[in-house]
C-alpha positions, 0 to 999 in steps of 0.5 A, spaced: 500 500 500 502 506 498 504 511 504 500 517 505 506 521 504 507 518 497 500 519 495 500 527 497 507 528 495 507 535 491 509 535 483 510 543 483 512 548 487 506 551 487 503 545 491 510 545 495 509 547 503 515 550 506 522 553 505 520 559 502 527 562 503 529 557 498 523 557 493 518 563 495 517 569 490 524 571 488 528 566 493 535 564 490 533 557 488 526 559 485 530 564 481 535 559 478 529 554 477 526 559 473 532 561 469 533 554 467 540 554 470 540 550 476 547 548 479 549 542 482 547 542 490 546 539 496 540 540 500 541 539 507 536 539 512 532 534 517 528 529 515 521 530 512 522 537 510 522 536 503 529 534 500 527 529 496 520 532 493 524 538 491 529 534 487 523 531 483 520 538 482 526 540 480 527 535 475 519 535 472 520 543 471 527 542 468 524 536 464 531 533 464 533 526 464 533 524 472 537 519 475 536 517 482 541 513 487 541 511 494 547 512 498 545 506 503 545 501 497 549 504 491 556 503 490 562 506 486 559 501 480 552 504 480 555 511 480 559 509 474 553 506 470 549 512 471 555 516 469 556 512 462 548 513 461 549 521 463 554 522 457 549 520 452 544 524 455 542 532 455 543 535 461 541 530 466 540 530 473 543 525 478 539 525 485 543 522 491 539 521 497 543 520 504 549 523 500 553 523 507 553 515 507 557 515 501 565 514 502 570 518 500 572 513 494 564 513 492 564 521 492 571 521 489 567 517 483 562 523 482 567 529 482 570 528 475 563 528 472 560 534 476 567 538 474 565 536 467 558 538 467 556 531 465 550 531 470 547 536 475 548 533 482 543 534 487 545 531 494 540 530 500 543 530 507 541 530 514 548 531 516 552 537 516 555 537 509 562 540 511 563 534 515 560 529 510 562 531 503 569 531 501 571 538 500 573 538 492 565 536 491 562 541 496 566 546 493 563 545 486 556 545 489 551 550 492 549 548 499 541 550 500 539 549 508 532 546 509 528 548 515 524 544 520 516 545 518 513 551 522 506 550 525 503 554 519 506 549 514 503 543 519 496 546 519 496 546 511 499 539 511 494 536 516 488 539 513 490 536 506 491 529 509 485 530 513 481 531 506 484 526 502 483 520 507 476 523 508 474 523 501 478 516 499 475 512 506 468 515 506 469 517 513 469 524 517 475 526 521 474 530 527 481 533 529 479 536 536 486 536 538 492 536 534 498 538 539 500 531 540 500 530 532 505 536 531 509 534 537 510 527 535 512 529 528 517 534 530 516 538 524 517 532 519 511 532 514 512 524 513 511 523 520 505 527 521 502 523 515 504 517 518 501 519 525 494 521 522 494 515 518 495 510 524 490 514 528 485 513 522 486 506 521 485 504 528 478 507 528 477 503 521 469 501 521 467 508 524 463 513 520 466 519 524 473 518 527 475 524 533 482 525 534 485 527 541 492 528 544 491 522 548 488 518 542 494 520 538 499 518 543 496 512 545 496 509 538 503 511 536 506 508 542 502 501 540 504 502 533 511 505 534 515 500 529 510 501 523 509 509 525 517 509 524 517 505 518 522 510 514 527 509 520 526 516 523 527 513 530 534 514 529 533 521 530 529 520 536 534 515 539 540 520 538 536 525 541 535 521 547 542 520 548 544 527 548 538 529 553 541 523 557 548 526 557 545 533 558 541 531 564 547 528 567 545 520 567 551 516 565 546 510 565 541 512 560 547 515 556 550 508 555 543 505 554 542 509 548 549 509 546 548 501 546 541 502 542 545 506 537 551 501 537 546 495 536 543 498 530 549 499 526 549 507 527 555 510 524 560 511 530 562 518 527 555 521 527 555 519 535 562 522 536 560 528 532 554 529 537 558 528 543 563 534 541 557 539 540 555 537 547 561 538 550 561 545 548 554 547 548 552 543 555 559 543 559 563 548 556 567 552 561 564 548 567 569 542 565 574 544 559 577 537 558 570 535 556 571 538 549 578 535 549 576 528 550 570 528 545 575 531 540 580 525 542 574 520 541 572 523 534 579 522 532 580 515 536 575 511 533 577 513 526 584 510 528 581 504 532 576 502 528 570 497 530 568 494 535 573 496 539 571 503 538 564 502 542 569 502 548 571 509 546 564 512 545 562 509 552 568 512 556 566 519 553 559 518 553 559 517 561 564 522 562 560 527 559 554 525 562 558 525 569 561 532 568 558 539 571 554 542 566 554 549 563 551 552 557 554 559 558 558 559 552 552 557 548 548 562 550 553 567 549 554 566 542 546 566 541 546 573 545 552 576 541 549 574 534 542 577 536 546 583 538 550 583 531 543 582 527 540 588 531 545 593 531 549 592 524 556 592 523 558 597 528 565 600 527 571 597 530 574 602 535 580 606 533 584 604 539 584 596 537 584 597 529 590 594 525 595 599 523 600 596 518 601 603 514 603 610 516 597 613 513 593 608 518 597 610 524 596 618 522 589 618 522 589 614 529 588 607 528 591 603 534 592 610 538 591 609 545 591 601 545 594 598 551 598 592 550 596 587 556 603 584 557 606 591 558 602 592 564 602 588 571 598 582 571 598 582 564 592 586 564 590 593 562 583 596 562 580 599 556 574 598 552 574 593 546 566 593 544 564 598 539 562 605 543 554 604 541 554 597 545 559 598 550 558 595 557 553 589 554 553 583 558 554 577 553 558 571 557 555 570 564 559 564 567 555 559 569 554 556 576 559 551 577 566 551 581 570 552 574 566 558 572 565 561 579 573 561 578 572 565 572 567 569 575 571 571 580 577 573 576 573 577 571 570 581 577 577 582 580 580 585 573 574 589 571 570 591 577 563 593 576 563 591 568 563 584 570 559 584 577 554 579 575 
């Protein structure tokens, strides 16, 4: 039976929901499509945000030969066969789903064809292409980031699904509550469709099916394997793993790690998530956490499998047991928000570089205090632009290590860091 998500897959940009920043009026990808000059690209975004659908729409609109490969099941031989066919076609497109799962040698086999324009590559990935796509290939592709679907998009999709099911099953669906459906979907259109289809199937034989939060949650829990038929549970398990470490529970962390190990998860995927957590959730509360997480990422590449699981376990239990602080994460968020709000403020003259005589003559570097020339290697001066001077961005967390940082900053800066 064809899944609901496949039945409702849009065929045109007019029916495509979400990603307005890419395909909305005057958006970058929309302009490229309208011109007929589409570059090789990597579509990067969470599951269910429309990467595969967008690739199919591009092929239909351009009316060019379209080939597809799955990085999970295709090898170098399959790539070479596609390249051979592409050589005799006119401007074909090659779509590779989950391109992050291609090995370096597989990606290398694509490079020459992309360089020569034998085909236009469209790769889809849920992983950061900076880590997973080789630099020569990445440099020849535009990277387009797809965002999780928002509530307004889910409303449209849910209504489409409801209408389709009502017409085809000759029933009435009363969606009394939809919060659980949205929470279950996590901004993933496919999950939303699967969830609604399961709830409706559970009420088969009734002329009216009422959807409530409790009913949706109960039915999904009973049918989790069916609901997760595309393997999206992968993202739920990594989420549980991260939240267990953030919540300082090494027992739970190593359990979810074992779930991923037994499922054959890519060790680099797990290790990379721990590197991020070490900075985002531990930070300066224990700077060694980032060092260990980074060493773990390097070590599993050297040691291999199955011994690499021990290194992952050591790192996961260490991170879970470490004191926590999100101060560095909060600081960069505040700083970016401030930059967006205040714009590109001028760098104070005192801390500008002055490599030429002219720059020195007009004041660049004047009154700069070289810290090492002062007692304690510190000299008080203002480093922020005048318009935002005194703004607090980094606030040390409430833990032993950052209390030391707070104490030092107060000693140096007095009132400026008195928080």
